[in-house]
N, C-alpha and C positions, 0 to 999 in steps of 0.2 A: 133694474133687471139684472139677474146674475148671469154669469158666463154660460152655465148649463142651459138656461132658458133661451139665451141668445143663440146658442148652437142648435138647439132643437127648432127654433123658429127659422133659422137659416136653412136647415135640412128640409123642413116642410115646404118652404117657399121655393127652393131650387130643385127639390127632389133629388138631391145629391148629398153624399156624406163627405166631410172634409178629408183630404188626403192624410192628415195626421192620425186618422183612425185606422189606417191600413199599415200592416207590417210587411216588409219585403225581406227577401233572403231566408224564407222559411223553407226547410227541407222536410217534406212529408215522408215518413218512414214506412208507412203501410198504405196500400190502396183502399183497404176496408177499415171501417170504424172499429175501434176497440170496444166502445160502449155507446149506448144511445138511449134516448128517452123520447118523450112525446114531441119535443120541439127542437132537438138538436142531436148531433152525432159528435162523438169525441174521438179524435185521432191522435196518434203519437207522432211527434215531429221534433225537429231540432231548430233552435233559434240561437244564433250567436254561440254555437258550440254546446249549448245546454239542451238537455232533454226537456220537452214541454208537452203539455196537453193542448190540443188545438180544438176549439169548439166551433162547429159549423152549424148554424141555424138552419132548420128546415123551413121552406117557404111553401105555403098552401094557397091555392086559388089561382085564378087567371086574370086578375086585375092588371091594368097597366103598371101599377106600382110594383106588383109582385114580379112581373116580367122584367122591369127595369132592374130590380134587385138581383134577379137571377143572372143578369148580364154583367154585373160588377165582378171584377176579378178575372 
């Protein structure tokens, strides 16, 4: 089993994402998205002094998994 599959299995079984997938010290530059699509919004931000695009996924539905994902962050 490769590392990607192991990580996916872990996430499914625990309903958690590993902390290594989260970035800290991001500075959001605008309150409103610069661009958006059907499943995500794109914001301008700074990370480690560099200008970056920050993608925030949109969550649909009211399942317990969706509610848990909304509470992350």
